[in-house]
C-alpha positions in Angstrom: 36.0 90.7 153.4 32.4 90.8 152.1 32.9 87.7 150.0 34.4 85.8 153.0 31.3 86.6 155.1 29.0 85.5 152.2 30.9 82.2 151.9 30.6 81.6 155.6 26.8 82.2 155.5 26.0 79.8 152.7 25.9 75.9 153.1 28.1 75.3 150.1 31.9 75.3 149.4 33.3 78.3 147.6 34.1 76.2 144.5 30.4 75.2 144.1 28.9 78.7 144.1 29.6 82.2 142.5 28.8 85.2 144.6 28.7 89.0 144.1 27.3 92.0 146.0 26.2 95.6 145.6 26.3 98.4 148.0 22.9 99.7 148.9 23.7 102.4 151.4 26.6 103.3 153.7 27.2 105.5 156.8 29.9 105.9 159.3 28.9 102.9 161.4 27.5 100.3 159.0 27.0 99.4 155.4 24.0 97.7 153.8 24.7 95.4 150.9 22.8 93.2 148.5 24.5 89.8 148.4 23.6 87.2 145.8 24.9 83.6 145.3 24.2 81.0 142.7 25.2 77.4 142.4 27.5 76.8 139.4 25.9 73.5 138.6 22.4 75.1 138.3 23.9 78.0 136.3 25.6 75.5 133.9 22.3 73.6 133.4 20.5 76.8 132.6 23.2 78.0 130.1 23.8 74.5 128.6 22.3 75.4 125.2 24.8 78.3 124.9 27.8 76.5 126.3 27.3 73.5 124.0 27.6 75.9 121.0 30.8 77.5 122.5 29.0 80.8 123.4 30.3 82.1 126.7 28.2 84.9 128.3 30.0 88.1 129.1 27.8 88.7 132.2 25.4 86.8 134.3 23.1 88.9 136.5 19.7 89.1 138.1 16.9 90.3 135.9 15.2 92.0 138.8 18.4 94.1 139.2 18.1 95.3 135.6 14.5 96.2 136.0 15.1 98.0 139.3 18.0 100.0 137.8 15.7 101.1 135.0 12.4 101.9 136.8 13.4 102.5 140.5 17.0 103.8 140.7 16.1 105.8 143.9 14.2 104.8 147.0 12.4 101.6 147.9 10.2 99.7 145.4 8.3 96.5 145.0 8.7 94.9 141.7 6.4 92.1 140.4 6.9 90.4 137.0 6.1 87.0 135.5 8.8 84.4 134.9 7.4 81.3 133.2 4.4 80.0 135.2 5.3 81.9 138.3 5.5 85.4 139.6 8.7 87.0 140.9 8.4 89.6 143.7 11.5 91.6 144.5 12.1 94.5 146.9 14.7 97.0 145.7 16.5 99.8 147.4 18.2 102.5 145.4 18.1 100.3 142.3 19.6 97.3 144.1 17.8 94.1 144.9 17.3 93.6 148.7 15.1 90.6 148.7 13.4 88.4 146.1 11.0 85.5 146.1 9.2 83.3 143.6 5.4 83.3 144.2 3.7 80.0 143.3 1.1 80.6 140.6 -0.3 83.8 139.1 -3.9 83.5 140.4 -5.2 86.5 142.3 -6.1 84.2 145.3 -2.5 82.9 145.4 -1.2 86.4 145.3 -3.5 87.5 148.1 -2.0 84.8 150.3 1.7 85.0 149.5 2.3 88.7 148.9 1.5 89.7 152.6 3.8 86.9 153.7 6.5 88.3 151.5 6.1 91.7 153.0 6.2 90.3 156.5 9.5 88.4 155.7 10.9 91.7 154.5 10.0 93.4 157.8 11.6 90.5 159.7 14.9 91.2 157.8 14.8 94.9 158.6 13.3 96.1 155.3 10.4 98.4 155.5 7.3 97.0 154.0 5.9 100.3 152.9 6.8 100.9 149.3 6.6 104.3 147.6 6.8 102.6 144.3 4.9 99.4 143.3 5.8 98.3 139.8 3.8 95.6 138.1 4.7 94.2 134.7 2.3 95.2 132.0 1.6 91.6 131.1 0.0 91.2 134.5 -2.5 94.0 134.1 -5.3 91.9 135.4 -3.5 91.6 138.8 -3.3 95.4 139.2 -6.4 95.8 141.4 -5.4 92.8 143.5 -1.9 94.2 144.2 -3.3 97.7 145.0 -5.8 96.1 147.4 -3.1 94.1 149.2 -0.5 96.9 149.4 -3.0 99.8 149.8 -0.9 101.8 147.4 -1.1 102.8 143.7 0.5 100.3 141.3 2.3 101.4 138.2 2.5 99.3 135.1 6.0 99.0 133.5 7.1 97.4 130.2 10.1 95.3 129.2 13.3 97.2 128.7 15.0 97.0 125.3 17.9 96.6 125.7 18.1 95.7 129.4 19.7 98.3 131.7 23.4 97.8 132.5 24.3 96.7 136.1 27.5 96.0 137.9 26.3 92.7 139.4 28.0 89.8 137.7 27.7 86.2 138.7 29.9 84.8 135.9 31.8 81.8 137.3 35.6 82.0 137.2 35.8 78.9 135.0 33.6 80.6 132.5 35.8 83.7 132.6 38.9 81.6 131.8 37.1 79.8 129.1 35.8 83.0 127.6 39.4 84.4 127.7 40.7 81.3 125.9 37.9 81.6 123.3 38.7 85.3 122.8 42.4 84.5 122.3 41.6 81.6 120.0 39.4 83.9 117.9 42.2 86.5 117.8 44.7 83.9 116.6 42.2 82.7 114.0 41.7 86.3 112.8 45.5 86.7 112.5 45.9 83.4 110.7 43.1 84.4 108.3 44.7 87.8 107.6 48.1 86.1 107.1 46.6 83.5 104.8 44.8 86.3 102.9 48.1 88.3 102.6 49.9 85.2 101.5 47.2 84.4 98.9 47.4 88.0 97.6 51.2 87.8 97.3 50.9 84.4 95.6 48.4 85.8 93.1 50.6 88.8 92.4 53.5 86.3 91.8 51.4 84.4 89.3 50.5 87.6 87.5 54.1 88.6 87.5 55.2 85.2 86.2 52.6 85.3 83.5 53.6 88.8 82.4 57.3 87.8 82.4 56.6 84.8 80.2 54.6 87.0 77.9 57.4 89.6 77.7 60.0 86.9 77.1 57.9 85.4 74.3 57.5 88.8 72.8 61.2 89.5 72.9 61.9 86.1 71.3 59.6 87.0 68.4 61.3 90.4 68.0 64.8 88.7 68.1 63.7 86.1 65.5 62.3 88.9 63.3 65.4 91.0 63.5 67.9 88.1 63.4 68.7 88.7 59.7 69.6 92.4 60.0 71.4 91.8 63.3 73.6 89.1 61.7 74.4 91.4 58.8 75.4 94.2 61.2 77.6 91.8 63.2 79.4 90.5 60.1 79.8 94.1 58.8 81.3 95.1 62.2 83.7 92.2 62.1 84.8 93.1 58.5 85.4 96.7 59.5 87.4 95.6 62.5 89.5 93.4 60.3 90.0 96.2 57.8 90.7 98.8 60.5 94.5 98.5 60.3 94.4 99.0 56.6 92.2 102.1 56.5 93.0 103.8 59.8 95.9 106.1 59.5 96.9 105.4 63.0 97.8 101.9 62.0 99.8 102.8 58.9 103.4 101.4 59.2 104.8 104.7 58.0 102.9 106.7 60.7 103.9 104.2 63.4 107.6 104.3 62.3 107.5 108.1 62.3 106.3 108.1 65.9 108.8 105.5 66.9 111.6 107.6 65.5 110.3 110.6 67.3 110.6 108.6 70.5 114.3 107.8 70.1 116.1 109.4 73.0 119.3 109.8 71.2 121.4 108.7 68.2 122.8 105.9 70.4 119.5 104.0 70.0 118.9 102.1 66.7 115.9 100.2 65.4 117.2 97.1 63.7 114.0 95.4 62.6 110.2 96.2 62.4 107.3 93.8 61.9 103.6 94.5 61.8 100.4 92.5 61.4 96.7 93.1 62.0 97.0 92.0 65.6 100.3 93.3 66.8 103.6 94.9 65.9 107.2 94.3 67.1 110.5 95.9 66.7 114.1 95.0 67.6 116.7 97.5 68.5 120.1 98.1 70.1 121.2 100.8 72.5 124.6 101.8 73.8 123.3 101.2 77.4 120.3 99.4 79.0 119.2 102.8 80.4 118.7 104.2 76.9 116.6 101.1 76.0 114.3 101.6 78.9 114.1 105.4 78.2 113.1 104.6 74.6 110.3 102.2 75.8 108.9 104.8 78.2 108.9 107.5 75.5 107.1 105.1 73.1 104.4 104.4 75.7 103.8 108.2 76.2 103.8 109.2 72.6 100.4 110.7 71.7 100.4 109.1 68.3 100.9 105.6 69.7 98.2 105.6 72.4 96.1 103.1 70.5 98.7 100.4 71.3 99.8 98.8 74.5 103.5 98.3 74.5 105.6 95.8 76.6 109.3 95.3 76.6 111.3 92.4 78.1 114.6 92.9 79.9 117.3 93.9 77.4 120.0 91.4 76.6 123.6 92.7 77.3 126.0 92.1 74.5 129.8 91.6 74.8 130.4 95.2 73.9 128.1 96.3 76.8 125.4 97.4 74.4 121.8 96.4 75.2 119.7 94.5 72.7 115.9 94.9 73.2 112.6 93.8 71.8 109.4 96.0 72.0 106.0 94.5 71.3 102.7 96.4 70.9 99.1 95.2 70.6 96.0 97.3 69.7 93.9 98.3 72.6 
């Protein structure tokens, strides 16, 4: 509601100006506020050096409000300070700017003429022109007697605040707020991209280190293999020779031992072994049983014989003879 009333009171469209206000005092019937408006074009002209470099201010406020908040947070005060080649005179109430005016020149004669007019203008706007606090910037020390003579009140010298006091008043245009938000988001994305690029670079560097170490380890293993190739070849040849000689020197492969275990596996006298052949790679035997069942029984007992577990036996289907006997062939290969 306050902003609507401010926009009605100024001779510019809402898009051309930025407004803000502060509450000075309030009672049950009325409220007193300090309303300030600034043209966006003039603000952009003042801030052009910053905007051209992509620097968006976080807050735009009135300097008099900062000085009032610091030196006169309670009651009424008259604040006078230089700004360029002119003087700024501001009336503050409870640390809020009620009225401000630029005084032409800083000569005592000019001040004697304009300062009473300023006080009268304040009276016409309902602001009391008696000020318990009169604050003069220390750089205007030579005007102290003049101000005291005009206002008939003691004048206090104040210095520049470092850093300036914090105030709620903010005249930052909406377009600047949006632009600042975009810049902040862009900066955040750039930060994230930088972190991601750094992480990627670190991973790539670790990969290069790993690759170099792997190549070094492979080269070292190749040298060790080349150095040990002679003994390794000898061991392989020796192992092959022993494997070839295994049937001849291992008692489990002796024909006599195998035949003994085969005879132990005969289920009855109705099963006969008719021939037996053995080589380094396999053995085979032919036999005849009175019935096919006896042939199968014999094959099963051979497979389960503890002394023949180093062989894998297979038997094809028996051939039935004219006298109903079963002729079979059993083959075994070393495991």
